[in-house]
Each structure stands twice: as structure tokens, then as C-alpha cells.
C-alpha positions in Angstrom: 21.1 -18.7 20.2 19.4 -20.0 23.2 16.1 -21.4 24.0 15.1 -24.1 26.6 13.9 -26.6 24.1 11.0 -29.0 24.7 10.3 -30.1 28.4 11.6 -33.3 29.2 8.9 -36.3 29.2 8.6 -38.2 32.3 9.5 -41.3 33.2 6.3 -43.0 32.0 6.5 -41.1 28.5 10.3 -42.7 28.2 9.0 -46.2 28.8 5.8 -45.8 26.7 7.4 -43.6 23.9 8.6 -46.6 21.8 5.7 -48.6 22.1 3.2 -45.4 21.5 4.9 -44.8 18.4 5.1 -48.4 17.1 1.5 -48.4 17.6 0.8 -45.4 15.7 2.8 -46.2 13.0 1.0 -49.6 12.4 -2.4 -48.1 12.5 -1.3 -44.7 10.6 1.7 -45.3 8.7 3.7 -42.2 8.2 3.3 -40.3 4.6 5.5 -37.6 3.3 3.1 -34.4 4.1 3.2 -33.2 0.3 3.1 -36.6 -1.9 2.2 -39.1 0.6 5.0 -41.5 -0.1 5.4 -43.5 2.8 7.9 -42.1 5.1 10.5 -43.7 7.9 10.3 -40.8 9.9 10.1 -37.1 9.8 7.3 -35.0 7.7 8.8 -35.3 4.2 10.3 -38.0 1.8 13.6 -37.7 0.6 12.3 -36.1 -2.6 10.4 -33.6 -1.1 12.6 -32.5 1.8 15.4 -32.0 -0.9 12.7 -30.0 -2.7 11.8 -27.6 0.1 11.9 -23.8 -0.9 14.0 -22.8 1.9 14.9 -18.9 2.3 18.6 -18.6 1.4 20.7 -15.7 1.4 21.0 -13.2 -0.7 17.5 -11.5 0.8 16.6 -8.3 2.0 18.1 -7.5 5.4 14.7 -5.8 6.2 11.5 -7.6 4.7 13.3 -11.1 3.4 12.7 -10.5 0.0 14.8 -13.6 -1.5 16.6 -12.1 -4.3 18.8 -14.2 -7.1 22.3 -13.8 -7.8 25.8 -13.0 -5.5 25.2 -10.6 -2.7 28.3 -9.8 -1.1 27.1 -7.7 1.6 23.6 -6.9 3.7 20.9 -4.9 1.4 17.7 -3.4 1.4 15.5 -3.9 -1.2 13.7 -1.0 -3.3 10.4 -1.6 -1.3 11.9 -1.0 2.3 14.6 1.8 1.2 13.4 5.1 2.6 10.7 3.2 4.7 10.0 3.4 8.2 9.1 0.5 9.6 8.6 -0.5 13.1 9.9 -4.4 13.1 13.7 -4.3 12.9 13.5 -7.4 10.7 11.5 -10.5 9.1 12.6 -13.7 8.3 10.8 -16.7 6.9 11.7 -20.7 6.3 10.4 -20.7 3.0 9.2 -19.1 -0.4 5.7 -19.2 -0.8 6.0 -21.9 -3.7 3.2 -24.9 -4.9 4.1 -27.3 -1.8 4.4 -24.9 1.1 1.8 -22.8 0.0 -1.0 -25.9 -0.1 0.4 -27.0 3.1 -0.7 -23.5 4.6 -3.9 -23.6 2.6 -5.3 -26.7 4.2 -4.1 -25.8 7.3 -6.1 -22.5 7.4 -9.1 -22.6 5.1 -9.4 -26.5 5.5 -9.4 -27.2 9.1 -6.2 -29.6 9.3 -5.0 -28.8 12.3 -2.3 -31.7 12.2 -0.7 -29.9 10.0 0.7 -27.3 12.2 3.5 -29.5 13.6 5.2 -29.5 10.5 4.6 -26.1 9.6 6.0 -25.1 13.1 8.9 -27.4 12.3 9.4 -25.0 9.4 9.3 -22.0 11.4 11.5 -23.6 13.8 14.2 -22.9 11.2 13.6 -18.8 11.1 15.6 -19.3 14.5 18.9 -20.1 12.9 18.7 -16.4 11.2 22.0 -15.0 12.0 20.6 -11.6 13.8 19.1 -14.3 16.2 21.8 -16.4 17.0 23.4 -14.3 19.4 20.4 -13.9 21.4 19.1 -15.4 24.6 15.3 -16.4 23.0 14.5 -17.8 26.1 14.1 -14.2 27.6 11.7 -13.2 24.7 8.3 -13.9 24.0 6.5 -15.2 20.7 3.3 -13.6 19.8 0.6 -14.5 17.3 -0.8 -11.7 14.7 -4.8 -11.8 16.1 -7.4 -12.7 13.9 -10.9 -10.9 14.9 -13.2 -12.4 16.8 -15.6 -13.0 14.6 -13.2 -14.5 11.7 -11.7 -16.6 14.8 -15.2 -18.2 15.6 -16.0 -19.0 11.9 -12.4 -20.6 11.6 -12.7 -22.1 15.2 -9.3 -21.0 15.5 -6.4 -18.6 14.8 -3.7 -20.4 12.9 -1.0 -17.7 13.9 -1.4 -19.1 17.9 -1.2 -22.2 16.7 2.0 -22.2 15.4 3.0 -19.9 18.4 2.0 -22.7 20.9 3.7 -25.9 18.9 6.7 -23.7 18.3 6.7 -22.9 22.2 6.7 -26.3 22.7 9.8 -27.4 20.3 11.4 -24.2 22.1 10.2 -23.4 25.6 10.1 -19.8 24.2 7.0 -18.5 26.2 4.3 -17.3 23.9 1.2 -14.9 24.8 -1.8 -13.7 23.2 -1.4 -10.0 23.7 -2.8 -8.5 20.9 -6.4 -8.1 19.6 -7.8 -7.2 16.4 -10.2 -4.5 16.9 -12.5 -4.3 13.7 -12.8 -6.6 10.8 -10.4 -5.4 7.6 -11.3 -6.5 3.5 -8.8 -8.7 2.3 -5.2 -7.1 1.6 -4.8 -8.6 -1.9 -5.8 -6.8 -4.6 -4.9 -3.6 -2.2 -1.5 -1.1 -3.3 0.3 0.1 -0.6 -1.1 3.2 0.8 -5.0 1.0 0.5 -3.1 -1.7 2.5 -2.0 0.9 5.3 -5.1 2.4 5.3 -7.3 -0.8 5.9 -5.2 -1.4 8.8 -5.3 1.9 10.4 -6.2 1.3 14.3 -7.1 -2.4 13.4 -5.2 -3.7 16.4 -4.8 -3.2 20.1 -3.1 -4.5 23.3 -5.3 -6.7 24.3 -7.3 -5.4 27.7 -6.8 -6.6 31.2 -9.4 -8.3 32.6 -10.3 -9.9 36.6 -9.7 -13.5 35.7 -6.8 -12.4 32.7 -4.1 -10.0 34.2 -2.2 -7.9 31.4 0.9 -9.4 30.1 3.4 -6.4 30.5 5.4 -5.7 27.1 7.4 -2.6 28.5 11.0 -3.6 27.5 10.2 -7.0 26.1 11.9 -8.3 22.8 9.1 -10.1 21.0 8.7 -12.4 18.0 6.0 -11.6 16.0 4.5 -14.9 14.4 2.7 -15.3 11.1 2.3 -18.0 8.6 2.6 -15.7 5.4 4.7 -12.4 5.2 3.7 -10.6 2.1 4.4 -7.1 2.3 4.3 -6.2 5.5 1.9 -4.1 6.1 -0.3 -6.3 8.6 3.0 -6.8 10.7 4.0 -3.6 10.8 0.9 -2.1 12.2 1.1 -5.3 15.0 4.8 -4.3 15.4 3.8 -0.5 15.8 1.0 -1.3 18.1 3.1 -3.7 20.6 6.1 -0.9 20.5 4.4 2.7 20.8 1.5 1.5 23.0 2.7 -1.8 24.7 6.3 -0.6 25.3 8.1 -3.4 23.7 11.8 -2.8 23.1 12.4 -4.9 19.8 9.9 -6.3 17.0 11.2 -9.4 15.0 8.4 -11.2 12.2 9.1 -14.8 11.7 6.7 -16.6 9.3 6.6 -19.9 7.3 6.5 -18.3 4.1 7.7 -15.1 2.2 5.1 -14.3 -0.4 
């Protein structure tokens, strides 16, 4: 796995760095973002760090669903067997358990934008997936799952783009808004697979060019499609379909903070 990494700090930033960090710690003491216990560095205290529900093998090689027990070879789960999916595979950093799920809820619905840093740091772990290990990710593109314009205005931001942007800063992998949501869809909760697919049909399109914004070409590109949560994969699969069939992308891999 290779990517450029974060930009190097300027000389002034290097000089002021320790002073700035010390002043920030004095004014705003560091606390664990889960339990709010004091911490010396990082996002989590030792207990919460060790308790993170990280996704570990064995998991479905397609959708990333985690399974208990020992598996000696790669496998497809029952939901993925026989399905034609538009993305190569999906990988999540954590299972959607209480602590991480609460962080996402606060970030997504309570406007806690400062949490994008910790969630992006978790998302960074997905790039350690063995199938991405041999890739030059500097040549890939981070693409967020879009919100409809009305919902983004109401929420004031798209959580997937915020994660993309922060992950781009951490890795140097370029990011771009290349998809749009063309209509408001019903919530996916409570719908079966067929209903979810019908609900999302024609809900996404390539972002049109404008005189002040040229269209970013997807032809032959390799895409890391970014979202906060992967549940059934209906949304990301429809996005991947548009990226490949309408945009001409060569390959789409889905990365998310959690696997629901």
C-alpha cells in the first residue's frame, strides 16, 4: 500500500507546533472521545482503545460481514452468493457497536463536526486491508456517497464528504465530489432488499459540469467510495453502478467506518 501521506508542515508550523499543542492542552484538556476520561494523546483512553470493535477476519470477502469461528479460506456470505455487485468489495474499520455507533450518531445528527477527525482515523484502518496493500492509492480517488441537496442544506454538511476530506488530508489521496443525489429517497430502514433497490433506482447520477467547474473524468479511474456505515450495501452498490457504467470507472472499493 502506498499513498503520499499528509503534507509536510511549514517551518513556521514546525516551530509553533509544540507551543500550539501545549496551549491547546492547557485550555482544552484532552479527553477520550468515548468515555471522556483524561488522555495524554490520541483520541481514546487505553480502555476504550482496547475495546474498539475492530473488524477482523474472518469476514465475507465481498460485503465485509463479520463471522465468528475459524475460516481457513476466503468466502462469500449467503447474502452475496449469486449476487451481481458493482463494487469489488467493501471493508469497514469497526463493527457498529455502542461506542463507535454513538460517535457516528453525534457526528451525523448532532453536528459534532469535531468528531470527523477520530472517525477519519478509524477509516484510515480500512486501507490496511490486504487487497489494498499492493495498490498505489495515490492514483485512486476518494469519492463520497452524496446527500440530496435538500438534506445537505438541512444538515449543513455531508458527513461522507467530511470523512473524505479529512482522510485525504491524512493520506494525500485526492478526493472529489463526482456524484449527485437526484431525488430524495425514503429511509432504507425497515425495507427488504427488493424495496431498497427500487427505492434507490435512478437516485444517483454523475455530477454535471458547470462553466466554473469542469467535470472530473472517471474514465479508467479506481475509486474508494466513502460512507459512514455499510448495512446492506444497496446505496453503495447503486453509487458504484453509476460510477462504472456512466462514469467509466475501472474499479470501485467501498470503505466505511462501521459495518452494521
